[in-house]
GUTI-969897 format. One record per residue: x, y, z of N, C-alpha, C, O in turn; residue number from 1. Coordinates in Angstrom, 1 decimal, decimal comma, always signed. Layout:
BEGIN
+--------+--------+--------+--------+--------+--------+--------+--------+--------+--------+--------+--------+-----+
!    npx !    npy !    npz !   capx !   capy !   capz !    cpx !    cpy !    cpz !    opx !    opy !    opz !   k !
+--------+--------+--------+--------+--------+--------+--------+--------+--------+--------+--------+--------+-----+
!      X !      Y !      Z !      X !      Y !      Z !      X !      Y !      Z !      X !      Y !      Z ! NUM !
...
+--------+--------+--------+--------+--------+--------+--------+--------+--------+--------+--------+--------+-----+
***
This chain:
BEGIN
+--------+--------+--------+--------+--------+--------+--------+--------+--------+--------+--------+--------+-----+
!    npx !    npy !    npz !   capx !   capy !   capz !    cpx !    cpy !    cpz !    opx !    opy !    opz !   k !
+--------+--------+--------+--------+--------+--------+--------+--------+--------+--------+--------+--------+-----+
! +167,1 ! +217,3 ! +326,2 ! +167,9 ! +217,8 ! +327,8 ! +166,7 ! +218,7 ! +328,6 ! +165,8 ! +219,1 ! +327,8 !   1 !
! +166,6 ! +218,9 ! +329,2 ! +166,6 ! +220,0 ! +330,5 ! +167,7 ! +220,5 ! +330,7 ! +168,6 ! +219,9 ! +331,2 !   2 !
! +167,7 ! +222,2 ! +330,0 ! +168,5 ! +223,3 ! +330,1 ! +169,3 ! +223,2 ! +331,3 ! +170,5 ! +223,3 ! +331,1 !   3 !
! +169,1 ! +223,0 ! +332,2 ! +169,7 ! +222,4 ! +334,3 ! +170,5 ! +221,6 ! +334,1 ! +171,6 ! +221,6 ! +334,8 !   4 !
! +170,2 ! +220,3 ! +332,9 ! +170,5 ! +219,2 ! +333,6 ! +172,2 ! +220,0 ! +331,9 ! +173,4 ! +220,0 ! +331,6 !   5 !
! +171,7 ! +220,2 ! +331,7 ! +172,8 ! +220,6 ! +329,9 ! +174,1 ! +221,5 ! +331,2 ! +175,1 ! +221,0 ! +331,8 !   6 !
! +173,5 ! +222,7 ! +331,4 ! +174,3 ! +224,2 ! +332,0 ! +175,0 ! +222,9 ! +333,2 ! +176,2 ! +222,4 ! +333,1 !   7 !
! +173,6 ! +222,5 ! +334,5 ! +174,6 ! +221,4 ! +335,7 ! +176,1 ! +220,6 ! +334,7 ! +177,1 ! +220,8 ! +335,4 !   8 !
! +176,2 ! +220,0 ! +333,6 ! +177,5 ! +218,9 ! +333,1 ! +177,5 ! +219,9 ! +332,5 ! +178,1 ! +219,4 ! +331,6 !   9 !
! +177,3 ! +221,5 ! +332,0 ! +178,8 ! +221,9 ! +331,4 ! +179,4 ! +222,7 ! +332,7 ! +180,6 ! +222,9 ! +332,4 !  10 !
! +179,2 ! +223,0 ! +333,8 ! +179,8 ! +223,2 ! +335,3 ! +180,9 ! +222,2 ! +335,6 ! +182,0 ! +222,5 ! +335,5 !  11 !
! +180,4 ! +220,7 ! +336,0 ! +181,1 ! +219,9 ! +336,0 ! +182,3 ! +219,5 ! +335,5 ! +183,2 ! +218,9 ! +336,1 !  12 !
! +182,4 ! +220,0 ! +333,4 ! +183,3 ! +219,5 ! +333,2 ! +184,1 ! +220,3 ! +333,4 ! +185,2 ! +220,2 ! +333,9 !  13 !
! +183,3 ! +221,9 ! +332,9 ! +184,8 ! +222,9 ! +333,6 ! +185,4 ! +222,6 ! +334,9 ! +186,6 ! +222,3 ! +335,0 !  14 !
! +184,9 ! +222,6 ! +335,7 ! +186,0 ! +221,6 ! +336,9 ! +186,6 ! +221,1 ! +337,5 ! +187,2 ! +221,1 ! +338,6 !  15 !
! +186,0 ! +220,3 ! +335,9 ! +187,3 ! +218,9 ! +335,8 ! +188,7 ! +219,2 ! +334,7 ! +189,8 ! +218,5 ! +334,7 !  16 !
! +188,3 ! +220,3 ! +333,9 ! +189,5 ! +221,4 ! +333,5 ! +190,0 ! +222,0 ! +334,1 ! +191,2 ! +221,8 ! +334,3 !  17 !
! +189,2 ! +223,2 ! +334,6 ! +189,9 ! +224,1 ! +335,9 ! +189,6 ! +224,0 ! +337,0 ! +189,1 ! +225,0 ! +337,4 !  18 !
! +189,8 ! +222,7 ! +338,1 ! +190,0 ! +222,9 ! +339,4 ! +189,8 ! +224,2 ! +340,3 ! +190,6 ! +225,1 ! +340,6 !  19 !
! +188,8 ! +224,0 ! +340,5 ! +188,6 ! +225,5 ! +342,1 ! +188,5 ! +224,8 ! +343,0 ! +187,9 ! +223,7 ! +343,2 !  20 !
! +189,6 ! +225,6 ! +343,6 ! +190,1 ! +225,6 ! +345,0 ! +188,8 ! +225,4 ! +345,7 ! +187,8 ! +225,9 ! +345,2 !  21 !
! +188,6 ! +224,5 ! +346,8 ! +187,4 ! +224,5 ! +347,4 ! +185,5 ! +223,6 ! +347,2 ! +184,6 ! +223,1 ! +347,9 !  22 !
! +186,0 ! +224,1 ! +345,1 ! +184,9 ! +223,0 ! +344,5 ! +184,8 ! +221,6 ! +345,6 ! +185,8 ! +221,1 ! +346,1 !  23 !
! +183,5 ! +221,2 ! +345,9 ! +183,1 ! +219,5 ! +346,1 ! +184,1 ! +219,5 ! +344,4 ! +185,2 ! +219,7 ! +344,1 !  24 !
! +182,8 ! +219,2 ! +343,8 ! +182,5 ! +218,6 ! +342,0 ! +184,5 ! +218,0 ! +342,1 ! +185,0 ! +216,9 ! +342,3 !  25 !
! +185,3 ! +219,6 ! +341,6 ! +187,1 ! +219,1 ! +341,6 ! +187,3 ! +217,8 ! +342,7 ! +187,8 ! +216,8 ! +342,4 !  26 !
! +186,7 ! +218,2 ! +344,2 ! +187,4 ! +217,2 ! +345,2 ! +187,2 ! +216,3 ! +345,0 ! +188,2 ! +215,6 ! +345,0 !  27 !
! +185,6 ! +215,3 ! +344,7 ! +185,1 ! +215,1 ! +344,3 ! +185,5 ! +214,2 ! +342,7 ! +185,9 ! +213,0 ! +342,9 !  28 !
! +185,6 ! +214,5 ! +341,6 ! +186,6 ! +214,4 ! +340,4 ! +187,7 ! +213,5 ! +341,1 ! +187,7 ! +212,3 ! +341,1 !  29 !
! +189,0 ! +214,9 ! +341,8 ! +190,5 ! +214,0 ! +342,2 ! +190,4 ! +213,1 ! +343,4 ! +191,6 ! +212,7 ! +343,6 !  30 !
! +189,8 ! +212,6 ! +344,1 ! +189,0 ! +211,9 ! +345,0 ! +189,1 ! +210,2 ! +343,5 ! +189,6 ! +209,3 ! +344,1 !  31 !
! +188,9 ! +209,9 ! +342,4 ! +188,7 ! +208,8 ! +341,8 ! +187,2 ! +208,5 ! +341,6 ! +186,2 ! +209,1 ! +342,1 !  32 !
! +187,2 ! +207,4 ! +340,5 ! +185,6 ! +206,6 ! +340,2 ! +185,6 ! +206,4 ! +341,2 ! +184,7 ! +206,9 ! +341,8 !  33 !
! +186,9 ! +205,5 ! +342,3 ! +185,4 ! +205,0 ! +343,4 ! +185,3 ! +205,5 ! +344,0 ! +185,1 ! +204,7 ! +344,9 !  34 !
! +185,2 ! +206,7 ! +344,8 ! +184,6 ! +207,1 ! +345,4 ! +183,1 ! +208,1 ! +344,8 ! +182,1 ! +208,4 ! +345,5 !  35 !
! +183,3 ! +208,3 ! +343,9 ! +181,7 ! +208,9 ! +342,8 ! +180,6 ! +208,0 ! +342,7 ! +179,4 ! +208,3 ! +342,7 !  36 !
! +181,3 ! +206,6 ! +342,7 ! +180,3 ! +205,6 ! +343,1 ! +179,7 ! +205,5 ! +343,8 ! +178,5 ! +205,7 ! +343,7 !  37 !
! +181,2 ! +205,0 ! +345,6 ! +180,1 ! +205,4 ! +346,3 ! +178,7 ! +206,6 ! +346,8 ! +177,6 ! +206,3 ! +347,2 !  38 !
! +179,2 ! +207,8 ! +346,6 ! +178,4 ! +208,7 ! +345,8 ! +177,2 ! +208,3 ! +345,8 ! +176,5 ! +208,1 ! +346,7 !  39 !
! +177,0 ! +208,1 ! +344,3 ! +176,2 ! +207,5 ! +343,6 ! +175,5 ! +206,3 ! +344,4 ! +174,3 ! +206,1 ! +344,6 !  40 !
! +176,8 ! +205,5 ! +345,1 ! +175,3 ! +204,2 ! +345,1 ! +174,8 ! +204,2 ! +347,0 ! +174,4 ! +203,2 ! +347,6 !  41 !
! +175,1 ! +205,3 ! +347,4 ! +174,8 ! +206,3 ! +348,7 ! +173,7 ! +207,1 ! +348,4 ! +172,8 ! +206,7 ! +349,2 !  42 !
! +173,3 ! +207,9 ! +347,8 ! +172,2 ! +208,4 ! +346,4 ! +170,9 ! +207,8 ! +346,8 ! +170,0 ! +208,3 ! +347,5 !  43 !
! +171,1 ! +206,7 ! +346,2 ! +170,2 ! +206,1 ! +345,8 ! +170,1 ! +204,9 ! +346,5 ! +169,9 ! +203,9 ! +345,9 !  44 !
! +170,3 ! +205,1 ! +347,9 ! +170,2 ! +204,7 ! +349,4 ! +169,1 ! +205,2 ! +350,3 ! +168,3 ! +204,7 ! +351,1 !  45 !
! +169,3 ! +206,8 ! +349,5 ! +168,3 ! +207,7 ! +349,8 ! +167,6 ! +207,7 ! +349,7 ! +166,6 ! +207,8 ! +350,5 !  46 !
! +167,6 ! +207,7 ! +347,8 ! +165,9 ! +207,8 ! +347,3 ! +165,3 ! +206,4 ! +347,4 ! +164,5 ! +206,0 ! +346,6 !  47 !
! +165,7 ! +205,7 ! +348,3 ! +164,9 ! +204,9 ! +349,3 ! +164,6 ! +204,9 ! +350,1 ! +163,7 ! +204,2 ! +350,6 !  48 !
! +165,4 ! +205,7 ! +350,6 ! +164,3 ! +205,7 ! +352,3 ! +163,4 ! +206,4 ! +352,3 ! +162,3 ! +206,2 ! +352,8 !  49 !
! +164,1 ! +207,8 ! +351,4 ! +163,5 ! +208,6 ! +351,5 ! +162,2 ! +208,8 ! +351,0 ! +161,6 ! +209,8 ! +351,0 !  50 !
! +161,8 ! +207,2 ! +350,2 ! +160,1 ! +207,0 ! +349,3 ! +159,5 ! +206,1 ! +350,1 ! +158,3 ! +205,9 ! +350,0 !  51 !
! +160,2 ! +205,5 ! +350,9 ! +159,4 ! +204,6 ! +352,1 ! +159,4 ! +205,4 ! +353,4 ! +159,6 ! +205,0 ! +354,5 !  52 !
! +159,1 ! +206,6 ! +352,9 ! +158,3 ! +207,4 ! +354,8 ! +158,8 ! +208,8 ! +355,0 ! +158,1 ! +209,5 ! +355,7 !  53 !
! +160,4 ! +209,6 ! +354,3 ! +160,2 ! +210,9 ! +354,1 ! +159,6 ! +211,8 ! +353,1 ! +159,9 ! +212,9 ! +353,0 !  54 !
! +159,1 ! +211,5 ! +352,7 ! +157,7 ! +212,4 ! +352,1 ! +158,4 ! +213,1 ! +350,7 ! +159,7 ! +213,2 ! +350,4 !  55 !
! +157,4 ! +213,6 ! +349,8 ! +158,0 ! +213,7 ! +348,2 ! +159,3 ! +215,1 ! +348,2 ! +160,2 ! +215,5 ! +347,3 !  56 !
! +158,9 ! +215,6 ! +349,6 ! +160,1 ! +216,5 ! +349,6 ! +161,8 ! +216,6 ! +349,8 ! +162,6 ! +217,5 ! +349,6 !  57 !
! +161,7 ! +215,5 ! +350,2 ! +162,7 ! +214,8 ! +350,5 ! +163,4 ! +213,6 ! +349,9 ! +164,6 ! +213,2 ! +350,2 !  58 !
! +162,0 ! +212,7 ! +348,5 ! +162,3 ! +212,7 ! +347,9 ! +163,3 ! +213,2 ! +346,2 ! +164,3 ! +212,6 ! +345,7 !  59 !
! +162,5 ! +214,4 ! +345,9 ! +162,6 ! +214,7 ! +345,3 ! +164,6 ! +215,8 ! +345,3 ! +165,3 ! +216,0 ! +344,4 !  60 !
! +164,7 ! +216,1 ! +346,9 ! +166,7 ! +216,7 ! +347,0 ! +167,3 ! +215,4 ! +346,9 ! +168,5 ! +215,6 ! +346,9 !  61 !
! +166,8 ! +213,8 ! +346,8 ! +168,0 ! +212,9 ! +346,8 ! +167,8 ! +212,7 ! +345,4 ! +168,6 ! +212,2 ! +344,7 !  62 !
! +167,0 ! +213,1 ! +345,1 ! +167,1 ! +212,4 ! +343,5 ! +167,3 ! +213,2 ! +342,9 ! +167,4 ! +212,8 ! +341,7 !  63 !
! +167,6 ! +214,8 ! +343,2 ! +169,0 ! +216,5 ! +342,1 ! +170,0 ! +215,5 ! +342,9 ! +170,8 ! +215,1 ! +342,0 !  64 !
! +170,5 ! +214,9 ! +344,2 ! +171,5 ! +215,0 ! +344,6 ! +171,8 ! +213,9 ! +343,2 ! +172,4 ! +214,2 ! +342,2 !  65 !
! +171,4 ! +212,8 ! +343,6 ! +171,3 ! +210,5 ! +343,0 ! +172,3 ! +212,2 ! +341,1 ! +173,3 ! +212,8 ! +341,4 !  66 !
! +171,8 ! +212,3 ! +340,2 ! +171,1 ! +213,4 ! +339,1 ! +173,2 ! +214,5 ! +338,8 ! +173,8 ! +215,0 ! +337,9 !  67 !
! +173,5 ! +214,3 ! +340,5 ! +173,9 ! +215,5 ! +339,8 ! +175,3 ! +214,0 ! +340,4 ! +176,4 ! +214,3 ! +340,2 !  68 !
! +175,1 ! +213,4 ! +340,8 ! +176,6 ! +212,5 ! +340,9 ! +176,6 ! +211,6 ! +340,1 ! +177,7 ! +211,4 ! +339,8 !  69 !
! +176,0 ! +210,9 ! +339,6 ! +175,7 ! +210,6 ! +338,6 ! +176,4 ! +211,1 ! +336,9 ! +177,0 ! +210,3 ! +336,1 !  70 !
! +176,0 ! +212,7 ! +336,8 ! +176,5 ! +214,0 ! +336,1 ! +177,8 ! +213,5 ! +336,9 ! +178,0 ! +212,3 ! +336,8 !  71 !
! +178,6 ! +214,1 ! +337,4 ! +179,9 ! +213,3 ! +338,1 ! +180,4 ! +212,1 ! +337,3 ! +181,4 ! +212,0 ! +336,5 !  72 !
! +179,5 ! +211,3 ! +337,7 ! +180,2 ! +210,5 ! +337,0 ! +180,5 ! +210,1 ! +335,6 ! +181,5 ! +209,6 ! +335,0 !  73 !
! +179,2 ! +210,6 ! +335,2 ! +179,6 ! +210,8 ! +333,0 ! +180,7 ! +211,1 ! +332,8 ! +181,5 ! +210,4 ! +332,2 !  74 !
! +181,1 ! +212,6 ! +333,4 ! +182,3 ! +213,2 ! +333,4 ! +183,8 ! +212,6 ! +333,6 ! +184,8 ! +212,7 ! +332,9 !  75 !
! +183,5 ! +212,1 ! +335,0 ! +185,2 ! +211,5 ! +335,5 ! +185,0 ! +210,8 ! +334,2 ! +185,6 ! +211,4 ! +333,3 !  76 !
! +184,0 ! +209,4 ! +333,7 ! +184,4 ! +208,4 ! +332,9 ! +184,6 ! +208,7 ! +330,7 ! +185,0 ! +207,9 ! +329,9 !  77 !
! +184,4 ! +209,8 ! +330,5 ! +184,4 ! +210,8 ! +329,1 ! +183,6 ! +210,9 ! +328,3 ! +183,7 ! +211,4 ! +327,1 !  78 !
! +181,8 ! +209,9 ! +329,3 ! +180,9 ! +210,1 ! +328,6 ! +180,6 ! +211,6 ! +328,7 ! +181,4 ! +212,4 ! +329,1 !  79 !
! +178,8 ! +211,8 ! +328,2 ! +178,6 ! +213,0 ! +327,8 ! +176,5 ! +212,2 ! +327,9 ! +175,9 ! +211,1 ! +327,9 !  80 !
! +176,2 ! +213,8 ! +327,9 ! +174,2 ! +213,4 ! +328,0 ! +173,8 ! +212,8 ! +326,4 ! +173,0 ! +211,9 ! +326,0 !  81 !
! +174,8 ! +213,8 ! +325,6 ! +174,7 ! +212,4 ! +324,7 ! +174,7 ! +211,3 ! +324,3 ! +173,8 ! +210,6 ! +323,7 !  82 !
! +175,5 ! +211,1 ! +324,7 ! +175,7 ! +209,2 ! +325,5 ! +174,1 ! +208,4 ! +325,6 ! +173,8 ! +207,4 ! +325,0 !  83 !
! +173,2 ! +209,2 ! +326,6 ! +172,6 ! +208,5 ! +327,5 ! +171,2 ! +208,6 ! +326,6 ! +170,4 ! +207,7 ! +326,3 !  84 !
! +171,3 ! +209,8 ! +326,2 ! +170,4 ! +210,3 ! +325,5 ! +169,4 ! +209,6 ! +324,9 ! +168,3 ! +209,3 ! +324,8 !  85 !
! +171,6 ! +209,6 ! +324,0 ! +171,3 ! +208,4 ! +323,1 ! +170,3 ! +207,4 ! +322,7 ! +169,4 ! +207,2 ! +322,0 !  86 !
! +171,5 ! +206,5 ! +324,3 ! +170,6 ! +205,2 ! +324,5 ! +169,4 ! +204,4 ! +324,6 ! +169,0 ! +203,3 ! +324,4 !  87 !
! +168,7 ! +206,1 ! +325,0 ! +167,2 ! +206,3 ! +325,7 ! +166,6 ! +206,6 ! +324,4 ! +165,5 ! +206,3 ! +324,0 !  88 !
! +167,6 ! +207,3 ! +323,5 ! +166,2 ! +207,4 ! +321,4 ! +166,1 ! +205,5 ! +321,6 ! +165,0 ! +204,9 ! +321,8 !  89 !
! +167,7 ! +204,7 ! +321,5 ! +167,5 ! +203,3 ! +320,4 ! +167,0 ! +202,2 ! +321,8 ! +167,0 ! +200,9 ! +321,8 !  90 !
! +166,8 ! +202,8 ! +322,6 ! +165,8 ! +201,9 ! +323,6 ! +163,9 ! +201,8 ! +323,2 ! +163,1 ! +200,9 ! +322,9 !  91 !
! +164,0 ! +202,9 ! +323,5 ! +162,2 ! +203,6 ! +322,8 ! +161,7 ! +203,6 ! +321,7 ! +160,5 ! +204,0 ! +321,6 !  92 !
! +162,8 ! +202,8 ! +320,1 ! +162,2 ! +202,0 ! +319,0 ! +162,2 ! +200,5 ! +319,2 ! +161,8 ! +199,8 ! +318,3 !  93 !
+--------+--------+--------+--------+--------+--------+--------+--------+--------+--------+--------+--------+-----+
***
């Protein structure tokens, strides 16, 4: 797993355990799973729009947003990157 994903996920977990005033991550987690799911859906739609005509730079930016929000969803559910990695390894077989 990429080091940046690990570091970002660790930061998200830290914000969950130790909410920092003004932290977007802490606010999102505090808002609850429905709000996190809403953001995942929004970012997925923005990826589609970017891919359909907004250029590669915008597509990459929106993908980064989606990855971040997916990591927040994992943290909110008490899941880890290792859970996703194990599933991908399982599927490869």
